[in-house]
C-alpha positions as CSV (number, residue, x, y, z in Angstrom):
1,X,-35.6,78.9,-107.9
2,X,-38.3,78.6,-109.6
3,X,-38.8,75.2,-112.1
4,X,-38.1,77.4,-115.2
5,X,-34.8,78.9,-113.3
6,X,-33.9,75.4,-112.8
7,X,-34.2,74.5,-116.1
8,X,-32.4,77.1,-117.6
9,X,-29.1,76.3,-115.3
10,X,-29.6,72.4,-116.1
11,X,-29.4,73.6,-119.8
12,X,-26.8,75.9,-119.1
13,X,-24.6,72.9,-117.2
14,X,-25.2,70.4,-119.8
15,X,-24.3,73.1,-122.3
16,X,-20.8,73.1,-121.1
17,X,-19.9,69.5,-120.6
18,X,-20.9,69.0,-124.5
19,X,-18.8,72.3,-125.4
20,X,-16.0,70.6,-123.6
21,X,-16.5,67.1,-125.1
22,X,-16.8,69.1,-128.5
23,X,-13.5,70.6,-127.9
24,X,-12.1,67.2,-126.9
25,X,-13.1,65.7,-130.2
26,X,-11.8,69.0,-132.1
27,X,-8.0,68.3,-130.7
28,X,-8.2,64.6,-132.5
29,X,-8.1,66.2,-135.4
30,X,-10.4,63.8,-137.1
31,X,-11.3,63.5,-140.8
32,X,-14.1,60.9,-140.8
33,X,-16.5,60.7,-143.8
34,X,-20.3,59.9,-143.3
35,X,-21.3,61.4,-146.2
36,X,-22.3,58.6,-149.7
37,X,-23.9,54.8,-149.0
38,X,-20.7,53.4,-150.7
39,X,-20.1,49.8,-149.7
40,X,-16.5,49.2,-148.3
41,X,-13.9,47.4,-149.5
42,X,-14.2,44.9,-147.4
43,X,-18.1,44.3,-149.5
44,X,-16.5,45.1,-152.9
45,X,-13.7,41.8,-152.0
46,X,-16.8,39.6,-151.6
47,X,-17.2,39.8,-155.8
48,X,-13.6,39.1,-156.3
49,X,-14.5,35.9,-158.8
50,X,-15.8,38.2,-160.8
51,X,-12.2,38.7,-162.3
52,X,-11.7,35.0,-162.9
53,X,-10.8,34.4,-166.7
54,X,-13.8,33.8,-168.7
55,X,-11.9,30.7,-170.2
56,X,-12.4,31.9,-174.0
57,X,-15.9,31.0,-173.5
58,X,-17.2,34.2,-175.4
59,X,-19.8,32.9,-177.6
60,X,-23.5,31.9,-176.3
61,X,-26.1,29.9,-176.9
62,X,-27.5,32.2,-179.7
63,X,-24.4,32.8,-181.5
64,X,-23.8,36.2,-179.6
65,X,-20.2,36.9,-179.5
66,X,-19.7,38.9,-176.6
67,X,-16.4,40.7,-177.9
68,X,-18.3,41.8,-180.8
69,X,-20.4,45.4,-181.4
70,X,-24.1,44.6,-181.0
71,X,-27.3,43.2,-178.1
72,X,-28.2,47.1,-177.8
73,X,-31.3,45.4,-175.4
74,X,-28.1,43.7,-173.5
75,X,-27.4,39.7,-173.5
76,X,-30.3,36.9,-172.8
77,X,-28.7,36.0,-169.9
78,X,-28.2,39.1,-168.6
79,X,-32.0,40.4,-169.0
80,X,-32.9,37.5,-167.6
81,X,-30.9,38.7,-164.0
82,X,-32.5,41.5,-164.4
83,X,-35.8,40.3,-164.7
84,X,-35.5,37.7,-161.6
85,X,-34.0,41.3,-159.2
86,X,-36.9,43.1,-160.3
87,X,-39.7,41.0,-160.7
88,X,-40.2,41.4,-164.5
89,X,-40.2,39.1,-167.8
90,X,-36.9,39.4,-169.7
91,X,-38.5,40.5,-172.9
92,X,-39.2,44.0,-170.7
93,X,-35.8,44.4,-169.4
94,X,-33.1,46.5,-171.2
95,X,-29.7,46.0,-169.8
96,X,-27.0,49.0,-169.3
97,X,-23.7,49.9,-167.9
98,X,-22.6,50.4,-164.6
99,X,-25.2,52.7,-163.5
100,X,-29.2,53.0,-163.5
101,X,-28.5,56.2,-163.0
102,X,-27.4,56.9,-166.6
103,X,-30.4,55.7,-167.6
104,X,-32.3,57.2,-165.6
105,X,-30.6,60.2,-167.0
106,X,-31.1,59.3,-170.2
107,X,-34.8,57.8,-170.2
108,X,-35.7,61.4,-168.7
109,X,-33.5,63.1,-171.4
110,X,-35.5,61.4,-173.8
111,X,-38.9,61.6,-173.0
112,X,-38.5,65.3,-172.1
113,X,-36.6,66.0,-175.4
114,X,-37.2,63.7,-178.0
115,X,-40.7,62.2,-176.8
116,X,-41.7,58.9,-176.1
117,X,-44.2,58.4,-178.8
118,X,-42.2,61.0,-181.5
119,X,-41.1,63.9,-181.5
120,X,-44.6,65.8,-181.0
121,X,-45.0,63.8,-177.8
122,X,-41.9,65.1,-175.8
123,X,-42.7,66.8,-172.3
124,X,-40.9,69.9,-173.8
125,X,-43.0,70.3,-176.6
126,X,-46.3,69.9,-174.6
127,X,-45.4,71.8,-172.1
128,X,-43.5,75.1,-174.3
129,X,-47.6,74.9,-176.2
130,X,-49.8,75.0,-173.3
131,X,-46.9,78.0,-171.7
132,X,-46.9,75.7,-168.9
133,X,-43.7,73.6,-167.3
134,X,-43.5,70.0,-166.6
135,X,-43.1,68.8,-163.5
136,X,-42.4,65.6,-161.5
137,X,-43.5,64.6,-158.0
138,X,-40.9,63.7,-155.4
139,X,-41.4,62.1,-152.3
140,X,-39.6,63.4,-149.5
141,X,-37.0,62.9,-147.9
142,X,-35.3,61.6,-151.0
143,X,-32.8,60.6,-153.3
144,X,-30.5,63.4,-154.4
145,X,-29.3,62.4,-158.0
146,X,-33.4,62.3,-158.9
147,X,-33.7,65.6,-157.9
148,X,-30.1,66.4,-159.5
149,X,-31.6,64.7,-163.0
150,X,-35.0,67.1,-163.2
151,X,-33.3,69.9,-162.3
152,X,-30.7,69.2,-164.8
153,X,-33.7,69.2,-167.4
154,X,-35.7,72.3,-165.7
155,X,-37.7,70.0,-164.5
156,X,-40.3,71.5,-161.4
157,X,-40.1,69.5,-158.5
158,X,-43.1,69.2,-156.3
159,X,-42.9,67.7,-152.9
160,X,-44.8,65.0,-151.4
161,X,-44.6,63.8,-148.0
162,X,-43.6,59.7,-147.3
163,X,-44.4,57.7,-144.5
164,X,-43.9,54.2,-143.3
165,X,-45.8,52.8,-146.0
166,X,-44.9,54.7,-148.7
167,X,-45.9,58.3,-149.8
168,X,-49.3,59.9,-149.6
169,X,-51.1,58.7,-152.0
170,X,-54.1,61.1,-151.3
171,X,-51.4,63.8,-153.0
172,X,-50.2,61.9,-155.3
173,X,-53.5,61.6,-157.1
174,X,-54.9,65.0,-156.5
175,X,-51.6,66.4,-157.6
176,X,-51.6,63.8,-160.8
177,X,-54.9,64.4,-161.8
178,X,-55.2,68.2,-161.3
179,X,-52.2,68.9,-163.9
180,X,-51.8,67.1,-167.1
181,X,-48.2,68.3,-167.0
182,X,-47.1,66.5,-163.8
183,X,-45.4,63.8,-166.4
184,X,-43.4,61.8,-163.9
185,X,-43.2,60.4,-160.2
186,X,-40.2,59.2,-158.2
187,X,-40.1,56.1,-156.5
188,X,-37.0,54.3,-154.3
189,X,-40.3,51.3,-152.8
190,X,-38.5,49.0,-151.2
191,X,-35.6,50.5,-148.0
192,X,-36.2,54.0,-149.4
193,X,-33.1,56.2,-149.5
194,X,-33.1,57.8,-147.0
195,X,-35.7,55.9,-144.6
196,X,-35.6,52.7,-145.5
197,X,-39.4,52.4,-145.5
198,X,-41.0,49.7,-148.0
199,X,-44.3,50.9,-150.0
200,X,-47.4,49.0,-148.7
201,X,-49.6,47.0,-150.8
202,X,-51.9,49.7,-150.7
203,X,-49.1,52.1,-152.0
204,X,-48.5,49.9,-154.4
205,X,-51.8,49.0,-156.2
206,X,-52.6,52.7,-156.0
207,X,-49.8,53.7,-157.8
208,X,-50.7,51.1,-160.8
209,X,-54.1,53.1,-161.2
210,X,-52.0,56.8,-161.1
211,X,-51.2,56.4,-164.9
212,X,-54.9,56.6,-165.6
213,X,-55.4,59.9,-163.6
214,X,-52.4,61.4,-165.6
215,X,-51.9,63.3,-168.6
216,X,-50.2,61.7,-171.7
217,X,-46.7,60.5,-171.5
218,X,-47.0,60.0,-167.5
219,X,-44.0,57.8,-166.4
220,X,-43.8,56.3,-162.6
221,X,-39.5,56.1,-162.1
222,X,-39.1,53.0,-159.5
223,X,-36.0,52.8,-158.9
224,X,-35.7,49.9,-157.3
225,X,-32.1,50.1,-156.3
226,X,-32.4,48.4,-152.4
227,X,-34.0,45.4,-154.0
228,X,-32.3,42.6,-152.2
229,X,-30.4,44.2,-150.1
230,X,-31.7,42.9,-147.0
231,X,-30.5,43.6,-142.9
232,X,-32.9,41.0,-141.4
233,X,-34.2,37.3,-141.2
234,X,-37.6,38.2,-142.8
235,X,-37.3,40.8,-145.7
236,X,-40.0,43.3,-145.8
237,X,-42.5,42.4,-148.7
238,X,-42.7,44.6,-151.8
239,X,-46.0,43.8,-154.3
240,X,-44.6,43.7,-157.5
241,X,-46.1,46.7,-159.3
242,X,-45.3,45.7,-162.5
243,X,-48.4,42.7,-162.2
244,X,-51.0,45.4,-161.1
245,X,-50.1,47.3,-163.8
246,X,-50.5,44.5,-166.2
247,X,-53.7,44.0,-164.8
248,X,-55.0,47.7,-164.7
249,X,-53.4,47.8,-168.5
250,X,-51.1,50.5,-167.2
251,X,-47.7,48.8,-167.6
252,X,-46.7,51.3,-170.2
253,X,-46.8,54.1,-167.5
254,X,-44.2,52.0,-165.6
255,X,-40.1,52.3,-165.8
256,X,-38.4,50.0,-163.8
257,X,-34.8,50.4,-162.5
258,X,-32.2,48.9,-161.0
259,X,-28.5,47.7,-161.0
260,X,-25.6,45.8,-159.7
261,X,-23.6,48.5,-158.3
262,X,-24.1,47.7,-154.3
263,X,-24.1,44.0,-155.5
264,X,-20.8,43.7,-157.0
265,X,-18.6,46.1,-158.1
266,X,-19.9,49.9,-157.7
267,X,-18.3,50.9,-160.3
268,X,-18.4,48.2,-162.7
269,X,-21.4,46.4,-162.4
270,X,-24.4,46.7,-164.8
271,X,-27.9,48.3,-164.6
272,X,-31.4,47.6,-165.8
273,X,-34.2,49.5,-167.0
274,X,-37.8,47.1,-167.3
275,X,-40.8,48.6,-169.2
276,X,-43.3,47.3,-171.2
277,X,-41.9,45.9,-174.5
278,X,-43.2,48.4,-176.8
279,X,-41.3,51.0,-174.6
280,X,-38.0,49.3,-174.4
281,X,-37.9,48.8,-178.2
282,X,-38.7,52.6,-178.7
283,X,-36.2,53.7,-175.6
284,X,-33.7,51.5,-177.4
285,X,-34.6,53.0,-180.6
286,X,-33.4,56.2,-179.3
287,X,-30.3,55.0,-177.5
288,X,-29.0,53.6,-180.7
289,X,-27.8,56.8,-182.0
290,X,-25.4,57.1,-179.1
291,X,-24.1,53.7,-178.8
292,X,-23.2,50.2,-181.0
293,X,-24.3,48.5,-177.8
294,X,-23.0,48.1,-174.3
295,X,-19.8,46.2,-172.3
296,X,-21.1,42.6,-172.9
297,X,-18.7,40.9,-171.6
298,X,-19.1,42.6,-168.1
299,X,-22.6,41.5,-168.2
300,X,-21.5,37.7,-169.0
301,X,-19.2,38.1,-165.9
302,X,-22.3,39.0,-164.2
303,X,-24.1,36.3,-164.8
304,X,-21.9,33.5,-164.3
305,X,-21.0,35.0,-161.1
306,X,-24.5,35.3,-160.3
307,X,-26.1,32.3,-162.4
308,X,-29.0,31.4,-160.2
309,X,-31.7,33.5,-157.5
310,X,-29.7,30.8,-154.9
311,X,-26.2,32.5,-155.5
312,X,-27.6,35.9,-155.5
313,X,-29.2,35.3,-152.2
314,X,-26.0,34.0,-150.9
315,X,-24.2,36.9,-152.2
316,X,-26.3,39.4,-150.4
317,X,-25.9,36.9,-147.2
318,X,-22.6,37.7,-147.4
319,X,-23.3,41.6,-147.9
320,X,-25.4,41.5,-144.8
321,X,-23.2,40.2,-142.4
322,X,-20.3,43.1,-142.8
323,X,-23.0,45.8,-143.0
324,X,-25.9,44.7,-140.6
325,X,-23.3,45.1,-137.5
326,X,-22.6,48.7,-138.6
327,X,-26.2,49.7,-138.8
328,X,-27.0,47.9,-135.6
329,X,-24.0,49.5,-133.6
330,X,-25.0,52.8,-135.2
331,X,-28.4,52.6,-133.5
332,X,-27.5,51.3,-130.5
333,X,-25.5,54.3,-130.2
334,X,-27.7,57.1,-130.9
335,X,-29.9,54.9,-128.4
336,X,-27.1,55.4,-125.7
337,X,-26.6,59.1,-126.2
338,X,-29.9,60.8,-127.4
339,X,-32.3,58.1,-126.5
340,X,-35.0,59.6,-124.5
341,X,-33.6,63.1,-124.6
342,X,-36.6,64.4,-127.6
343,X,-33.7,66.2,-129.7
344,X,-33.4,63.6,-132.6
345,X,-35.9,61.0,-134.0
346,X,-34.5,58.5,-136.6
347,X,-35.4,55.3,-138.5
348,X,-34.3,51.7,-138.0
349,X,-34.2,50.4,-141.6
350,X,-35.0,46.8,-142.4
351,X,-32.7,46.8,-145.9
352,X,-31.1,49.3,-147.9
353,X,-28.0,51.5,-146.9
354,X,-29.1,54.4,-144.9
355,X,-30.6,56.0,-141.4
356,X,-32.8,59.1,-142.0
357,X,-32.4,61.4,-139.1
358,X,-34.5,64.2,-138.0
359,X,-33.3,66.7,-135.3
360,X,-35.5,69.3,-133.7
361,X,-37.1,72.1,-136.1
362,X,-34.4,74.4,-137.9
363,X,-31.3,72.7,-136.6
364,X,-29.5,69.9,-139.4
365,X,-27.6,72.7,-141.2
366,X,-26.1,73.6,-137.4
367,X,-25.6,69.9,-137.1
368,X,-24.1,69.4,-140.0
369,X,-21.6,73.0,-139.8
370,X,-20.9,71.7,-136.0
371,X,-19.4,68.4,-137.2
372,X,-17.5,69.7,-139.9
373,X,-15.7,71.8,-138.1
374,X,-14.4,68.9,-135.9
375,X,-13.6,66.7,-139.2
376,X,-16.7,64.9,-139.5
377,X,-18.4,65.3,-143.2
378,X,-22.0,64.5,-143.0
379,X,-24.8,64.4,-146.3
380,X,-25.4,68.1,-146.4
381,X,-28.5,69.4,-144.8
382,X,-31.5,69.9,-147.4
383,X,-29.7,67.1,-149.6
384,X,-32.5,65.0,-149.3
385,X,-35.3,67.2,-150.5
386,X,-35.5,69.0,-154.0
387,X,-33.3,71.9,-154.6
388,X,-31.6,71.1,-151.5
389,X,-34.2,73.0,-149.1
390,X,-35.8,70.6,-146.5
391,X,-38.7,73.4,-145.6
392,X,-38.2,72.7,-142.3
393,X,-34.2,72.2,-141.7
394,X,-34.8,68.6,-139.9
395,X,-33.5,66.1,-141.4
396,X,-29.8,64.5,-142.2
397,X,-29.1,61.2,-144.0
398,X,-26.5,58.6,-142.4
399,X,-24.8,56.3,-144.3
400,X,-22.8,53.6,-142.2
401,X,-21.5,51.3,-144.8
402,X,-18.2,52.4,-145.9
403,X,-16.1,53.2,-143.1
404,X,-14.2,50.7,-140.9
405,X,-16.6,50.0,-138.0
406,X,-13.9,52.4,-135.2
407,X,-14.0,54.9,-137.7
408,X,-18.0,55.0,-138.0
409,X,-18.3,54.4,-134.3
410,X,-16.7,57.7,-133.7
411,X,-18.0,59.5,-135.9
412,X,-21.9,58.2,-134.8
413,X,-20.7,59.5,-131.7
414,X,-19.1,62.9,-132.7
415,X,-23.1,63.3,-134.7
416,X,-24.7,62.6,-131.3
417,X,-22.3,64.8,-129.4
418,X,-23.3,67.6,-131.8
419,X,-27.0,67.7,-132.3
420,X,-27.7,67.3,-128.3
421,X,-24.9,70.6,-128.5
422,X,-27.3,72.2,-131.1
423,X,-30.7,71.2,-129.5
424,X,-29.5,72.3,-125.8
425,X,-27.9,76.0,-127.6
426,X,-31.2,76.3,-129.3
427,X,-33.5,75.5,-125.8
428,X,-31.6,78.0,-123.6
429,X,-32.4,80.5,-126.3
430,X,-35.7,80.1,-126.7
């Protein structure tokens, strides 16, 4: 028998073993979920102090009564909290409700339909006048909700590869310089969703210069969602893009976003949008048509709960104590089950909420379907790419934070079984 025959025989034997294991999992009638990067109940309970009474101290030092209307930019202590988290100045920060995603949506709608500097500057008007289409650059794999916003506004998305140090800046600069209708780029610069990568100093420096290459109204959407979400003793450094932009006089082209959604209560936190003060003023004027002001009581609760940088650091260390073992266990199981088999590549993040996995080409959707068929829900294949289309059908995002440890470990073993089963079947068919 030839070596090729030996190999085919070994694959057939391994497929039979994996199929038996897969059917054994089916018999367990599982109902497990690794789809979204949500904080666990244990993490949410870390912020129970937010519910403490404010003890009738509703009036701030500047005379603001947080129970009343007004204060569209947010109360001063909340703007200071956002500035500390995101590396900005308080005058550069607007404080919103529980979701930075809402602020992103509102800002894109403002720019696309109304214009960053008046009606004649709307992205859509410029595209209509030139017969073209507004476009955004999307580092991939990336965050599906960013892509959903673009789809909603019919903004064309262009894939840009992302590596360990961030997006391919040669591609970014060339695409922006070639087409003035490229109006923005989505970025998750620290512990990117889903790869966990952090942008290098060189990428941050070059990113600061991109608005100079672009057409009017270009914006870097710098979604620093995981700015303080570390998993190690030595946090990966991220250069301050706003500092770099100020030095190059491109601060007007930067919009920084963040929130406390994975710090305090995911559904009841506060969010931040940071930019040049002129941009903040124009955006707040736009928002004034839809609101008289945000929930300042919630802002006050947060600023008292996270009163200092030390308070925030200590709080995030408690989060790390809960989720770091889940990441470690997930990575250990992947190594135990699939290490050295050349059927899956995965990232080892130093922070954030996700692990990015790449199957053999053409197998991500198959793996997700196999897992779903026996009761384990995974993020849909393609979700980390614009329009839900992963050109190589390889990427799957794992979210270890929400399930209890025993359910997480079982779900990851099921995932590993599905990956190897799909891989062996593909190799046998080759």
